[in-house]
Every structure is written in structure tokens, then in C-alpha cells.
C-alpha positions as CSV (number, residue, x, y, z in Angstrom):
1,X,89.9,14.5,40.7
2,X,87.5,11.9,39.5
3,X,85.7,11.9,36.2
4,X,82.3,13.0,37.7
5,X,83.8,16.1,39.3
6,X,85.4,17.2,36.1
7,X,82.2,16.7,34.2
8,X,80.2,18.7,36.8
9,X,82.7,21.6,36.8
10,X,82.6,21.7,33.0
11,X,78.8,21.7,33.0
12,X,78.6,24.5,35.6
13,X,81.1,26.6,33.5
14,X,79.0,26.1,30.4
15,X,75.8,27.1,32.1
16,X,77.4,30.1,33.7
17,X,78.8,31.3,30.4
18,X,75.5,30.9,28.5
19,X,73.6,32.8,31.2
20,X,76.3,35.5,31.4
21,X,76.2,35.9,27.6
22,X,72.4,36.3,27.7
23,X,72.9,38.9,30.5
24,X,75.4,40.8,28.4
25,X,72.9,40.9,25.4
26,X,70.2,42.2,27.7
27,X,72.6,45.0,28.8
28,X,73.6,45.6,25.2
29,X,70.0,46.1,24.2
30,X,69.8,49.0,26.6
31,X,73.0,50.5,25.2
32,X,72.2,50.0,21.5
33,X,72.2,53.2,19.3
34,X,70.2,53.4,16.2
35,X,69.2,55.9,13.4
36,X,68.1,55.9,9.8
37,X,70.8,55.0,7.4
38,X,70.6,58.4,5.7
39,X,69.6,60.6,8.7
40,X,68.9,63.7,6.6
41,X,66.4,61.8,4.5
42,X,64.4,60.3,7.3
43,X,60.7,60.9,7.6
44,X,57.8,58.6,8.7
45,X,56.5,58.2,5.2
46,X,59.9,56.9,4.0
47,X,60.0,54.5,6.9
48,X,56.6,53.2,5.9
49,X,58.1,52.2,2.5
50,X,60.7,50.0,4.2
51,X,64.4,51.0,4.3
52,X,67.7,50.7,6.2
53,X,68.6,51.5,9.7
54,X,72.1,51.8,11.2
55,X,72.8,50.2,14.5
56,X,75.8,50.9,16.7
57,X,77.2,48.6,19.4
58,X,79.3,50.8,21.8
59,X,80.3,47.8,23.9
60,X,83.5,45.7,23.7
61,X,81.7,42.4,22.8
62,X,79.3,41.1,20.2
63,X,75.7,41.9,20.7
64,X,73.0,39.6,19.3
65,X,69.3,40.4,19.1
66,X,66.5,38.2,17.8
67,X,64.2,41.1,16.7
68,X,64.1,44.9,16.6
69,X,60.8,46.6,16.0
70,X,59.3,50.1,16.1
71,X,55.6,50.2,16.6
72,X,53.9,53.5,15.8
73,X,50.7,54.5,17.7
74,X,48.5,57.5,17.2
75,X,45.8,58.2,19.8
76,X,46.4,54.7,21.2
77,X,45.7,53.1,17.9
78,X,48.3,50.9,16.2
79,X,49.4,52.5,12.9
80,X,52.1,50.0,11.9
81,X,55.4,48.3,12.7
82,X,58.8,48.6,11.2
83,X,60.6,45.4,11.9
84,X,64.2,44.0,11.5
85,X,64.9,40.4,12.3
86,X,68.2,39.0,13.7
87,X,70.9,41.6,14.5
88,X,74.5,40.5,15.2
89,X,76.7,43.5,15.8
90,X,80.5,43.4,16.4
91,X,82.2,45.3,19.3
92,X,82.5,49.0,18.8
93,X,81.0,48.8,15.3
94,X,77.9,49.7,13.3
95,X,75.9,47.8,10.7
96,X,73.1,48.6,8.3
97,X,70.0,46.4,8.3
98,X,67.0,46.4,6.0
99,X,63.6,46.7,7.7
100,X,60.1,46.0,6.6
101,X,57.0,48.1,7.5
102,X,53.6,46.5,7.9
103,X,50.3,47.9,8.9
104,X,46.7,46.7,9.1
105,X,45.5,49.9,7.4
106,X,48.4,50.9,5.2
107,X,46.6,53.9,3.6
108,X,45.6,55.4,7.0
109,X,49.2,54.9,8.2
110,X,50.6,56.7,5.2
111,X,48.1,59.6,5.5
112,X,49.1,60.0,9.2
113,X,52.8,59.9,8.4
114,X,52.5,62.5,5.6
115,X,50.7,64.9,8.0
116,X,53.2,64.3,10.8
117,X,56.2,64.8,8.4
118,X,54.6,68.0,7.0
119,X,54.3,69.4,10.6
120,X,57.8,68.4,11.5
121,X,59.1,70.3,8.5
122,X,57.3,73.4,9.7
123,X,54.0,73.0,8.0
124,X,50.6,73.8,9.3
125,X,49.5,71.7,12.3
126,X,46.6,69.4,11.3
127,X,47.1,66.6,13.9
128,X,48.2,66.6,17.5
129,X,51.8,65.5,17.5
130,X,51.7,64.7,21.2
131,X,49.3,61.8,20.4
132,X,52.0,60.0,18.4
133,X,54.1,57.5,20.2
134,X,56.9,55.2,18.9
135,X,57.7,52.1,20.9
136,X,61.0,50.4,20.3
137,X,61.1,46.8,21.3
138,X,64.3,44.7,21.2
139,X,63.9,40.9,21.8
140,X,66.8,39.2,23.4
141,X,65.9,35.7,24.5
142,X,67.6,34.4,27.7
143,X,69.5,31.2,27.0
144,X,68.0,31.4,23.5
145,X,64.5,30.2,24.6
146,X,63.2,32.4,27.5
147,X,61.6,35.5,26.0
148,X,62.9,38.8,27.2
149,X,62.3,42.2,25.7
150,X,63.7,45.7,26.2
151,X,61.1,48.3,25.5
152,X,61.7,52.1,25.1
153,X,58.9,54.6,24.4
154,X,59.5,57.8,22.5
155,X,57.2,60.7,21.5
156,X,56.7,61.0,17.8
157,X,59.0,64.1,17.6
158,X,61.6,62.5,19.9
159,X,61.8,59.4,17.7
160,X,62.1,61.6,14.6
161,X,65.1,63.4,16.3
162,X,66.8,60.0,17.1
163,X,66.4,58.8,13.5
164,X,67.9,62.0,12.1
165,X,70.7,62.1,14.7
166,X,74.2,63.2,13.4
167,X,75.7,62.7,16.9
168,X,77.1,59.2,16.1
169,X,80.1,58.0,18.0
170,X,80.4,54.6,16.7
């Protein structure tokens, strides 16, 4: 084999491995499990004061994500975002990561979250829980530069159940 053939083969292998690794991260984003670090203590108000989430990678390889965020909407209005930057999770393992909550109108977000938490705990209904939506977005750039996101939408009550989950097989 001549020198140019060897260089071409090596370059092709490098490109294939980088694209394959990006594809595996995209798949891992769909398989990622998450919950609040202390499931019994989760409520929306607590999340609005920042806190830790636990992430589980159920796959046999490292998973890397640029960004994980939960955007909360009520009646189609953005009420705030809980965000965690840069996740690197080992195979078949879990990690705790600190997240930060931000909102344009922090007091309105807290008021909504208090009402939602009160209803979830069995209190009197004062808002329509079906109007609350949590959108989880996981950014996993392809080849490190091409933006790609996995987005999953949950109802307000459904997201609460996930964050409080004790069914953890990691």
C-alpha cells in the first residue's frame, strides 16, 4: 500500500468513528433517565430555587450532552427554565448535577409553582393543571458543531411523577 492510501483509510476511519459517536449520543439522549436528587422532596417551588438532579445512563458506553433543560409553560406562557450544562455520564452509572432556574418573571413563576404543588399534594384546585407543560430538551451536537436536540414534552403532573420516581434501575 502506498502512503496516500493509508492516510485516506485512517481519515475515513476517524470520520466514521466521530459520526458514530455522535449517533450514539443522540440515541443515549432518548434513553437517559432523570429524577430529582431527593425524589421525596421534589416540588416545583424547590426546583425554582435551583437544586440537584440525578441522571442515569443505562447504556454500555459514555454519554455526553452539551445541555439539559426543562422549560415550564403554563397556558402557553414561558414560566422559567431549569438548566444544567455539560453532562458526561459513564456506562451503566448515575451522576448528580446541580441545575440553575431562571425566569423572566420570577415571582409569577413561584406563585404558579406554589399553587401547582399545593394541588399535587391534595389541596384545593385553584389553577388548571392540564395547562402546565414541561418540555425537556437535551442538546447533543453532531460532530461537536452541528446542533441537534432531543425534545420530550410532559404534562405538569407527569413531570412531577418522573421527578419523584423511586423506580430507578441504574
